[in-house]
C-alpha positions, -999 to 999 in steps of 0.1 A, spaced: -563 501 -379 -571 536 -393 -606 532 -379 -591 526 -344 -573 559 -347 -604 577 -358 -624 562 -329 -597 574 -304 -602 610 -316 -636 610 -300 -622 602 -265 -617 634 -244 -582 629 -230 -549 646 -232 -543 628 -264 -545 649 -296 -552 634 -330 -550 651 -364 -557 635 -398 -554 643 -435 -581 620 -449 -565 585 -447 -530 596 -457 -514 610 -426 -522 605 -389 -506 625 -360 -512 616 -324 -495 628 -292 -491 603 -263 -512 580 -285 -538 555 -274 -529 536 -305 -507 516 -308 -493 518 -273 -525 507 -256 -531 475 -276 -522 445 -254 -523 417 -280 -499 414 -309 -512 434 -339 -504 446 -374 -507 480 -390 -511 486 -428 -492 519 -424 -456 532 -423 -453 547 -388 -428 568 -368 -426 571 -330 -406 599 -317 -399 591 -280 -391 623 -262 -394 612 -226 -393 580 -205 -390 544 -217 -410 515 -232 -405 480 -244 -418 470 -279 -412 439 -299 -413 440 -337 -414 406 -354 -400 391 -321 -371 416 -320 -372 433 -287 -365 470 -285 -360 490 -253 -370 525 -261 -351 550 -240 -357 587 -248 -346 604 -269 -350 579 -297 -368 571 -330 -387 540 -339 -400 531 -373 -427 505 -382 -433 490 -416 -466 477 -430 -475 442 -420 -448 440 -393 -461 422 -362 -459 444 -332 -462 436 -295 -465 462 -269 -447 459 -235 -444 480 -204 -439 518 -204 -425 541 -177 -450 565 -160 -434 594 -177 -434 579 -212 -441 605 -239 -441 599 -276 -451 617 -308 -467 592 -332 -470 597 -370 -484 573 -395 -485 575 -433 -505 554 -458 -484 534 -482 -499 554 -511 -486 587 -495 -451 574 -490 -451 560 -525 -460 595 -538 -428 608 -522 -408 587 -546 -380 582 -521 -383 544 -517 -354 535 -541 -331 562 -528 -334 552 -492 -343 515 -497 -369 520 -470 -379 485 -462 -343 472 -458 -331 503 -440 -359 503 -415 -358 466 -409 -320 469 -401 -323 500 -380 -359 501 -366 -348 519 -335 -323 548 -336 -310 567 -306 -310 605 -309 -291 633 -294 -310 662 -278 -304 683 -310 -316 655 -332 -348 648 -313 -355 686 -314 -353 684 -352 -379 656 -353 -401 673 -328 -400 705 -349 -411 684 -379 -440 670 -359 -451 705 -349 -448 718 -384 -469 689 -397 -494 695 -369 -499 731 -380 -500 722 -417 -527 695 -411 -549 720 -393 -550 744 -423 -580 727 -439 -587 757 -462 -551 755 -477 -552 740 -512 -515 731 -508 -519 713 -475 -510 678 -488 -481 692 -509 -466 710 -479 -470 677 -459 -452 658 -487 -422 682 -488 -419 683 -450 -419 644 -449 -393 642 -477 -371 664 -456 -374 643 -425 -366 611 -445 -335 628 -457 -326 637 -421 -332 600 -410 -311 589 -440 -282 610 -426 -285 593 -392 -285 559 -407 -255 568 -428 -237 576 -396 -247 542 -381 -233 524 -412 -198 536 -402 -199 518 -369 -177 487 -365 -188 454 -379 -205 430 -354 -189 397 -344 -196 365 -362 -222 353 -337 -242 385 -341 -241 381 -379 -253 345 -377 -282 355 -354 -292 384 -377 -291 361 -408 -312 335 -389 -338 360 -378 -340 375 -414 -345 340 -428 -372 332 -403 -389 364 -412 -389 354 -449 -398 317 -445 -416 311 -412 -450 306 -429 -437 278 -451 -408 263 -431 -410 255 -394 -382 230 -392 -348 241 -379 -330 219 -405 -342 242 -433 -325 272 -417 -294 253 -408 -289 243 -444 -294 279 -456 -267 291 -431 -244 262 -437 -244 252 -400 -256 221 -382 -290 223 -365 -273 217 -331 -247 245 -336 -273 270 -349 -297 263 -320 -269 268 -295 -259 301 -310 -295 314 -310 -299 302 -274 -268 320 -263 -280 353 -278 -317 352 -273 -323 327 -245 -344 307 -270 -335 277 -290 -338 281 -327 -369 259 -329 -386 279 -302 -378 311 -320 -395 298 -352 -425 285 -332 -428 318 -314 -428 337 -347 -456 315 -361 -477 320 -329 -470 358 -329 -483 360 -365 -513 339 -357 -523 361 -328 -517 393 -348 -539 380 -376 -567 372 -351 -565 406 -336 -559 428 -366 -578 412 -395 -612 397 -403 -597 364 -412 -613 334 -396 -593 305 -380 -595 283 -411 -581 312 -433 -553 318 -408 -545 281 -408 -540 282 -446 -521 315 -444 -496 299 -421 -494 268 -443 -511 242 -421 -528 215 -440 -559 216 -419 -576 239 -393 -573 210 -368 -535 207 -372 -532 244 -367 -554 243 -336 -534 215 -320 -501 234 -328 -514 266 -313 -528 250 -282 -496 230 -276 -476 262 -276 -500 286 -258 -522 263 -237 -553 277 -253 -572 270 -285 -573 296 -313 -610 300 -308 -606 307 -271 -577 330 -277 -598 350 -301 -625 354 -274 -600 370 -250 -591 398 -274 -606 430 -261 -616 454 -289 -606 490 -286 -635 511 -274 
C-alpha cells in the first residue's frame, strides 16, 4: 500500500504527497485510498480529516456517511470499501506506520484499537476541525525540513498532541446516553463476527454466544441493517476475500486456507454462489493503480 502512495506522488495533479521514509505519509485530496474501487486493506494507522463535502465508506462492513467536518480513523488490517463522494469532497489524509505509532508509547493510555473500533468516525465542530487542520499543516511543514536532524522527533511530539486531542473528543462521546438493547445486541454481534468470521460461518455459533435463538438474532440484525445475520456473516467473508485478492500477493489457495475452507474448490463454489463470479475471474477484474 505504501508503494501505491509513492507511485501517486509522480502524478501531476492537485494532489500533494509528503513522506518521511516509510513512517508518515501526508496527502491532500488523496488518490489513495479514495480512488480504489475494490475492497482493500492497509497495513497502516490512518486518519482522514474531512473538511468539505461528503463520502460513503465501509469499514469491516460498517457503513459510515462522512459529512464535513468529521474525522475518520483506520486501523491496520481493517477491510475498507470506498463508496461515492460529493463533487466538493475534500480530505486531508495522514498515515502512520505501526512502528511509528508504537514509538509514541500511547497505545495503552488510549487503548487505540478498541477506541478507534468503537468510534471510527467522529463529527467535529468548526473549531475542532481547525485544530486538526492546523496539525496537518504543521506536520506538512515539518516533513519538508529534510535537513532538520530533529524532524522525526518533532513529528512524534506533534502526533502525540493530536492523539491527546482525539482522546478528549472520545471522552466527551463516552458521556452520551447508553444505546437501546437492540443497538447493543447488533454491536455485540458485529464485534463477534469480526473476531470469528474466518472460523465460524454458522449463525448458531453467534446465537449461542449472545444467548439468543438464531431466529431472534437474525430478525434483530435484519431490522437494523436490512441484512439477515447469515447474510452479514457471508458478506464479511466475501469482503475479506476480495480485499485479500486486491491488497496482498496471496494466491486463491492461500486465501481459501486463510478463510478456513477445507479446499480451494469449496471456497470457489462459496464465492461464486454469493457473487456470481469465480475468485479467479474476480481477480482478473481488479484494476491495478497506475
